[in-house]
C-alpha positions as semicolon CSV with decimal commas, in nm:
position;residue;x (nm);y (nm);z (nm)
1;X;0,859;3,209;22,439
2;X;0,750;3,375;22,118
3;X;0,439;3,338;21,905
4;X;0,244;3,528;21,641
5;X;-0,011;3,782;21,761
6;X;-0,308;3,781;21,522
7;X;-0,568;3,509;21,568
8;X;-0,495;3,140;21,607
9;X;-0,658;2,850;21,791
10;X;-0,554;2,570;22,025
11;X;-0,683;2,232;21,902
12;X;-0,585;1,927;22,105
13;X;-0,246;1,797;21,987
14;X;-0,319;1,423;21,984
15;X;0,047;1,346;21,904
16;X;-0,011;0,974;21,946
17;X;0,302;0,867;21,758
18;X;0,551;1,120;21,896
19;X;0,745;0,849;22,081
20;X;0,752;0,606;21,787
21;X;1,088;0,591;21,609
22;X;1,090;0,615;21,231
23;X;1,063;0,271;21,070
24;X;1,149;0,196;20,709
25;X;0,865;0,010;20,540
26;X;0,932;-0,269;20,290
27;X;0,928;-0,229;19,915
28;X;0,599;-0,259;19,725
29;X;0,549;-0,507;19,442
30;X;0,461;-0,215;19,216
31;X;0,543;0,154;19,257
32;X;0,302;0,404;19,103
33;X;0,479;0,738;19,081
34;X;0,264;1,042;19,007
35;X;0,396;1,315;18,778
36;X;0,198;1,577;18,975
37;X;0,404;1,609;19,294
38;X;0,483;1,980;19,313
39;X;0,341;2,319;19,235
40;X;0,404;2,441;18,883
41;X;0,422;2,265;18,549
42;X;0,427;1,883;18,547
43;X;0,755;1,721;18,440
44;X;0,790;1,527;18,115
45;X;0,863;1,150;18,126
46;X;1,212;1,056;18,006
47;X;1,149;0,681;18,022
48;X;0,920;0,455;17,821
49;X;0,735;0,131;17,875
50;X;0,980;-0,157;17,900
51;X;1,274;0,052;18,025
52;X;1,483;-0,079;18,314
53;X;1,540;0,172;18,594
54;X;1,743;0,191;18,915
55;X;1,664;0,364;19,244
56;X;1,740;0,735;19,209
57;X;1,728;0,739;18,828
58;X;1,558;1,037;18,662
59;X;1,225;0,927;18,513
60;X;1,058;1,266;18,452
61;X;1,225;1,602;18,396
62;X;1,082;1,936;18,504
63;X;1,156;2,169;18,213
64;X;0,958;2,476;18,328
65;X;1,101;2,734;18,570
66;X;0,854;2,624;18,840
67;X;0,864;2,246;18,813
68;X;1,037;1,952;18,976
69;X;1,221;1,640;18,862
70;X;1,086;1,294;18,950
71;X;1,311;0,995;19,022
72;X;1,257;0,622;19,046
73;X;1,206;0,510;19,405
74;X;1,253;0,142;19,318
75;X;1,446;-0,065;19,066
76;X;1,268;-0,267;18,803
77;X;1,083;-0,232;18,472
78;X;0,852;0,049;18,364
79;X;0,530;-0,141;18,295
80;X;0,310;0,149;18,190
81;X;0,264;0,524;18,182
82;X;-0,102;0,603;18,230
83;X;-0,361;0,809;18,418
84;X;-0,415;0,668;18,769
85;X;-0,626;0,774;19,067
86;X;-0,434;0,995;19,311
87;X;-0,498;1,171;19,643
88;X;-0,694;1,462;19,491
89;X;-0,958;1,216;19,369
90;X;-0,865;1,279;19,006
91;X;-0,685;1,052;18,765
92;X;-0,345;1,191;18,670
93;X;-0,048;1,066;18,471
94;X;0,174;0,821;18,660
95;X;0,477;0,605;18,583
96;X;0,424;0,249;18,703
97;X;0,732;0,040;18,785
98;X;0,726;-0,335;18,852
99;X;0,973;-0,385;19,136
100;X;1,254;-0,632;19,069
101;X;1,491;-0,554;19,355
102;X;1,652;-0,257;19,524
103;X;1,943;-0,160;19,302
104;X;2,053;0,202;19,358
105;X;2,247;0,425;19,120
106;X;2,619;0,387;19,189
107;X;2,650;0,767;19,228
108;X;2,441;0,768;19,550
109;X;2,648;0,755;19,869
110;X;2,475;0,496;20,091
111;X;2,734;0,507;20,368
112;X;2,591;0,597;20,713
113;X;2,863;0,853;20,795
114;X;2,759;1,218;20,824
115;X;2,945;1,447;20,586
116;X;3,002;1,780;20,760
117;X;3,219;1,969;20,512
118;X;3,028;2,161;20,244
119;X;3,237;2,173;19,931
120;X;2,995;2,303;19,666
121;X;2,952;2,670;19,579
122;X;2,620;2,854;19,605
123;X;2,521;2,804;19,240
124;X;2,626;2,439;19,250
125;X;2,412;2,378;19,560
126;X;2,100;2,519;19,394
127;X;2,169;2,317;19,078
128;X;2,210;1,999;19,284
129;X;1,883;2,066;19,469
130;X;1,702;2,118;19,138
131;X;1,853;1,802;18,995
132;X;1,740;1,603;19,301
133;X;1,376;1,709;19,262
134;X;1,343;1,854;19,612
135;X;1,017;2,028;19,704
136;X;0,879;2,172;20,026
137;X;0,797;1,871;20,242
138;X;0,578;2,063;20,484
139;X;0,288;2,017;20,244
140;X;0,312;2,308;20,001
141;X;0,547;2,116;19,762
142;X;0,689;2,434;19,609
143;X;1,011;2,352;19,418
144;X;1,294;2,427;19,661
145;X;1,543;2,554;19,403
146;X;1,302;2,834;19,305
147;X;1,273;2,948;19,667
148;X;1,651;2,972;19,688
149;X;1,681;3,192;19,378
150;X;1,662;3,538;19,535
151;X;1,494;3,782;19,290
152;X;1,697;4,075;19,162
153;X;1,662;4,373;19,392
154;X;1,581;4,157;19,695
155;X;1,815;4,043;19,970
156;X;1,786;3,748;20,205
157;X;1,878;3,833;20,564
158;X;1,794;3,511;20,745
159;X;1,685;3,152;20,698
160;X;1,397;3,017;20,904
161;X;1,360;2,642;20,949
162;X;1,006;2,528;21,023
163;X;1,006;2,261;21,293
164;X;0,671;2,370;21,433
165;X;0,448;2,085;21,310
166;X;0,142;2,250;21,463
167;X;-0,106;2,027;21,277
168;X;-0,267;1,786;21,529
169;X;-0,169;1,417;21,512
170;X;0,132;1,460;21,278
171;X;0,474;1,374;21,424
172;X;0,705;1,303;21,128
173;X;0,895;1,632;21,163
174;X;0,932;1,580;21,538
175;X;1,091;1,239;21,484
176;X;1,319;1,374;21,209
177;X;1,453;1,640;21,446
178;X;1,520;1,382;21,717
179;X;1,666;1,107;21,501
180;X;1,850;1,303;21,232
181;X;1,950;1,622;21,410
182;X;2,313;1,626;21,295
183;X;2,216;1,587;20,930
184;X;1,950;1,854;20,978
185;X;2,208;2,103;21,105
186;X;2,432;2,036;20,802
187;X;2,127;2,083;20,579
188;X;2,061;2,419;20,747
189;X;2,421;2,526;20,684
190;X;2,388;2,425;20,317
191;X;2,069;2,632;20,280
192;X;2,239;2,928;20,452
193;X;2,522;2,909;20,201
194;X;2,278;2,880;19,909
195;X;2,100;3,207;19,994
196;X;2,407;3,386;20,132
197;X;2,302;3,450;20,493
198;X;2,485;3,410;20,823
199;X;2,175;3,372;21,044
200;X;1,933;3,082;21,072
201;X;1,650;3,023;21,318
202;X;1,492;2,683;21,386
203;X;1,140;2,740;21,519
204;X;1,003;2,459;21,738
205;X;0,689;2,462;21,953
206;X;0,728;2,389;22,323
207;X;0,535;2,061;22,305
208;X;0,854;1,920;22,150
209;X;1,083;2,004;22,442
210;X;1,310;1,708;22,368
211;X;1,372;1,834;22,013
212;X;1,440;2,187;22,142
213;X;1,693;2,057;22,391
214;X;1,870;1,828;22,142
215;X;1,893;2,076;21,854
216;X;1,996;2,359;22,089
217;X;2,289;2,143;22,197
218;X;2,389;2,079;21,834
219;X;2,343;2,443;21,736
220;X;2,598;2,559;21,997
221;X;2,874;2,429;21,774
222;X;2,734;2,594;21,461
223;X;2,781;2,971;21,443
224;X;2,473;3,161;21,334
225;X;2,214;2,887;21,400
226;X;1,967;2,951;21,682
227;X;1,684;2,731;21,809
228;X;1,377;2,941;21,893
229;X;1,124;2,784;22,136
230;X;0,767;2,888;22,051
231;X;0,438;2,882;22,236
232;X;0,197;2,615;22,116
233;X;-0,052;2,782;21,884
234;X;-0,212;2,683;21,556
235;X;-0,134;2,765;21,268
236;X;0,216;2,871;21,372
237;X;0,362;2,652;21,096
238;X;0,232;2,893;20,832
239;X;0,519;3,089;20,674
240;X;0,383;3,432;20,756
241;X;0,290;3,335;21,113
242;X;0,632;3,177;21,173
243;X;0,813;3,483;21,038
244;X;0,604;3,707;21,263
245;X;0,670;3,487;21,568
246;X;1,046;3,469;21,520
247;X;1,141;3,804;21,363
248;X;0,834;4,020;21,438
249;X;0,823;4,109;21,067
250;X;0,497;4,107;20,872
251;X;0,485;3,986;20,512
252;X;0,257;4,224;20,315
253;X;-0,063;4,095;20,155
254;X;0,007;3,915;19,829
255;X;0,384;3,918;19,884
256;X;0,641;3,648;19,958
257;X;0,868;3,611;20,267
258;X;1,167;3,750;20,074
259;X;0,993;4,092;20,092
260;X;1,098;4,102;20,458
261;X;1,432;3,932;20,402
262;X;1,330;3,580;20,504
263;X;1,345;3,238;20,340
264;X;1,149;2,958;20,509
265;X;1,216;2,584;20,471
266;X;1,072;2,277;20,644
267;X;1,293;2,045;20,852
268;X;1,218;1,755;20,619
269;X;1,326;1,969;20,325
270;X;1,653;2,052;20,502
271;X;1,722;1,679;20,545
272;X;1,648;1,620;20,176
273;X;1,888;1,904;20,088
274;X;2,159;1,743;20,301
275;X;2,110;1,411;20,123
276;X;2,112;1,570;19,778
277;X;2,420;1,786;19,828
278;X;2,630;1,563;20,052
279;X;2,515;1,216;19,944
280;X;2,401;1,277;19,585
281;X;2,063;1,124;19,674
282;X;1,749;1,246;19,493
283;X;1,418;1,281;19,678
284;X;1,248;0,943;19,638
285;X;1,131;0,865;19,991
286;X;0,981;1,050;20,286
287;X;0,851;1,000;20,643
288;X;0,474;0,961;20,677
289;X;0,282;0,957;21,007
290;X;0,002;0,698;21,014
291;X;-0,225;0,765;21,309
292;X;-0,571;0,797;21,463
293;X;-0,734;0,744;21,803
294;X;-0,855;0,396;21,713
295;X;-0,542;0,297;21,520
296;X;-0,374;-0,007;21,674
297;X;-0,016;0,104;21,610
298;X;0,028;0,477;21,536
299;X;0,367;0,510;21,369
300;X;0,611;0,710;21,159
301;X;0,711;0,526;20,843
302;X;0,988;0,594;20,594
303;X;0,824;0,503;20,265
304;X;0,935;0,516;19,902
305;X;0,741;0,749;19,674
306;X;0,484;0,543;19,487
307;X;0,421;0,294;19,769
308;X;0,049;0,204;19,805
309;X;-0,090;0,370;20,117
310;X;-0,262;0,041;20,196
311;X;0,084;-0,092;20,290
312;X;0,133;0,193;20,538
313;X;-0,213;0,143;20,685
314;X;-0,147;-0,230;20,722
315;X;0,181;-0,155;20,904
316;X;-0,019;0,056;21,152
317;X;-0,256;-0,236;21,223
318;X;-0,513;-0,185;20,948
319;X;-0,818;0,037;20,926
320;X;-1,014;0,039;21,255
321;X;-1,378;-0,070;21,232
322;X;-1,510;0,268;21,347
323;X;-1,322;0,465;21,076
324;X;-1,539;0,691;20,864
325;X;-1,270;0,903;20,698
326;X;-0,910;0,858;20,593
327;X;-0,743;1,197;20,566
328;X;-0,435;1,285;20,364
329;X;-0,260;1,512;20,614
330;X;-0,394;1,632;20,947
331;X;-0,749;1,718;21,063
332;X;-0,716;2,094;21,011
333;X;-0,565;2,130;20,664
334;X;-0,576;1,774;20,535
335;X;-0,832;1,647;20,285
336;X;-1,040;1,332;20,298
337;X;-0,958;1,071;20,034
338;X;-1,226;0,862;19,866
339;X;-1,012;0,552;19,817
340;X;-0,708;0,388;19,974
341;X;-0,599;0,281;19,626
342;X;-0,361;0,575;19,606
343;X;0,013;0,611;19,654
344;X;0,269;0,801;19,858
345;X;0,374;1,133;19,705
346;X;0,633;1,390;19,810
347;X;0,378;1,610;19,986
348;X;0,216;1,334;20,195
349;X;0,307;1,404;20,557
350;X;0,044;1,190;20,723
351;X;-0,253;0,954;20,699
352;X;-0,519;1,008;20,965
353;X;-0,800;0,757;21,024
354;X;-1,086;0,934;21,198
355;X;-1,375;0,759;21,374
356;X;-1,733;0,838;21,275
357;X;-1,820;1,023;21,596
358;X;-1,543;1,279;21,532
359;X;-1,552;1,306;21,155
360;X;-1,927;1,330;21,098
361;X;-2,034;1,679;21,003
362;X;-2,274;1,870;21,223
363;X;-2,575;2,015;21,040
364;X;-2,498;2,386;20,994
365;X;-2,732;2,653;21,131
366;X;-2,766;3,022;21,054
367;X;-2,471;3,249;21,129
368;X;-2,523;3,416;21,467
369;X;-2,287;3,707;21,385
370;X;-2,056;3,624;21,675
371;X;-1,750;3,726;21,469
372;X;-1,546;3,448;21,628
373;X;-1,410;3,343;21,288
374;X;-1,284;3,698;21,233
375;X;-1,116;3,714;21,574
376;X;-0,920;3,393;21,520
377;X;-0,828;3,431;21,152
378;X;-0,444;3,449;21,144
379;X;-0,457;3,642;20,815
380;X;-0,696;3,910;20,942
381;X;-0,976;3,814;20,700
382;X;-1,354;3,808;20,741
383;X;-1,430;3,440;20,676
384;X;-1,807;3,471;20,727
385;X;-1,826;3,751;20,468
386;X;-1,611;3,569;20,211
387;X;-1,821;3,257;20,264
388;X;-2,136;3,459;20,204
389;X;-1,985;3,605;19,886
390;X;-1,925;3,249;19,763
391;X;-2,285;3,152;19,823
392;X;-2,405;3,459;19,630
393;X;-2,139;3,406;19,358
394;X;-1,995;3,753;19,416
395;X;-1,633;3,678;19,320
396;X;-1,546;4,047;19,282
397;X;-1,630;4,115;19,646
398;X;-1,448;3,799;19,757
399;X;-1,134;3,920;19,577
400;X;-1,172;4,263;19,738
401;X;-1,193;4,091;20,078
402;X;-0,852;3,930;20,006
403;X;-0,974;3,573;19,963
404;X;-0,643;3,482;19,796
405;X;-0,462;3,560;20,123
406;X;-0,643;3,270;20,291
407;X;-0,396;2,995;20,389
408;X;-0,678;2,741;20,432
409;X;-0,577;2,664;20,791
410;X;-0,936;2,576;20,888
411;X;-0,937;2,782;21,208
412;X;-1,262;2,951;21,108
413;X;-1,453;2,625;21,055
414;X;-1,298;2,481;21,372
415;X;-1,429;2,763;21,588
416;X;-1,767;2,836;21,425
417;X;-2,051;2,764;21,677
418;X;-2,300;2,741;21,389
419;X;-2,092;2,476;21,208
420;X;-2,095;2,682;20,889
421;X;-1,887;2,536;20,601
422;X;-1,662;2,841;20,597
423;X;-1,343;2,682;20,469
424;X;-1,530;2,483;20,204
425;X;-1,683;2,801;20,065
426;X;-1,356;2,991;20,083
427;X;-1,178;2,717;19,886
428;X;-1,445;2,743;19,616
429;X;-1,403;3,122;19,609
430;X;-1,024;3,095;19,587
431;X;-1,054;2,862;19,290
432;X;-1,294;3,094;19,105
433;X;-1,104;3,413;19,185
434;X;-0,776;3,244;19,089
435;X;-0,923;3,159;18,747
436;X;-1,035;3,521;18,705
437;X;-0,688;3,652;18,796
438;X;-0,517;3,415;18,552
439;X;-0,755;3,512;18,273
440;X;-0,697;3,879;18,347
441;X;-0,321;3,829;18,326
442;X;-0,335;3,680;17,975
């Protein structure tokens, strides 16, 4: 089996919900749909207070090149458009819909049959994906249509589908591969057609042997699609690490995967592409893993965008008494939220409830110069040095040490014997250096 070479760690998987089938959760009384659900410029509302909307109806349009459309996930009346608390801890503009039923747009094909024949042309596929508001569902939320627009002078040689899900606890992608494999394969073929390649690789770590076996069987009947079993290693789900593991190509510092002829998409994104192109269904729901060692019923829930996360937590048995932190995402790259009064967004792959004994921070001590963080960094950085540059406010040195290459995987903090806040400091440095770079570009 393949894997990437540089760095990496092996945290315990804790895939507590891997055997739990996806369950559709009920509709909320009110859906609060954030307008900040992708990288790039926020979309502009195209509805007003008092408007009636149906499921799948466009409610905010992304007009910038890097932006994404937003659609109603419920049917009802727009009650307000206002700033509301969201997962980042900030208040951002949201469209609030009072739910009055579940009436879908007539153009959406709700039939359960799987449509195998791809009738749209390349340009039509990309347009349909843009119209449907699809973003990367692995967490990055980059608008998918932009990824599929190959820059002039570049050439895509292969498509890589990310089924790694190396983040501990999360199992939504695993369940998607097992339960919706046939649709996934059609989605892969659609993406291949969109970027004009005849090769696709589906990378899956070996702790998902059932998914490897099932998708390998389906791929036999689809020329050009290969399932690639991978060794279990974190953060193999990172684009550059996955490309290295599967193709042995290295994406240069500061460059994108297309530099080495690759386009990477998540399995959830491929399913959303299938639904958009074959079923005319916009992205208004996603699978969220709700889990934790003390959680009564770890599960994988299909939830509409805008559903209160309290509903998902309740479905999993409520918040355990020993919970100290609720994390949006997994324990390595996820971020703690300060309130459960937030709502499902496109990039929400999981909710992790961590007990106090595991989530409480250890008091940091002085760096012992063991260089362990450097050995395990999958990007070949010097985390201890960048962290030190943050503390001394030396942004110029942090930029020189390639702080912007950091993928924020958390491997450095995970392995540090002195419990230094390495990732925290690096995130601060990235923010400051990013501001400097943007100012310099003006």
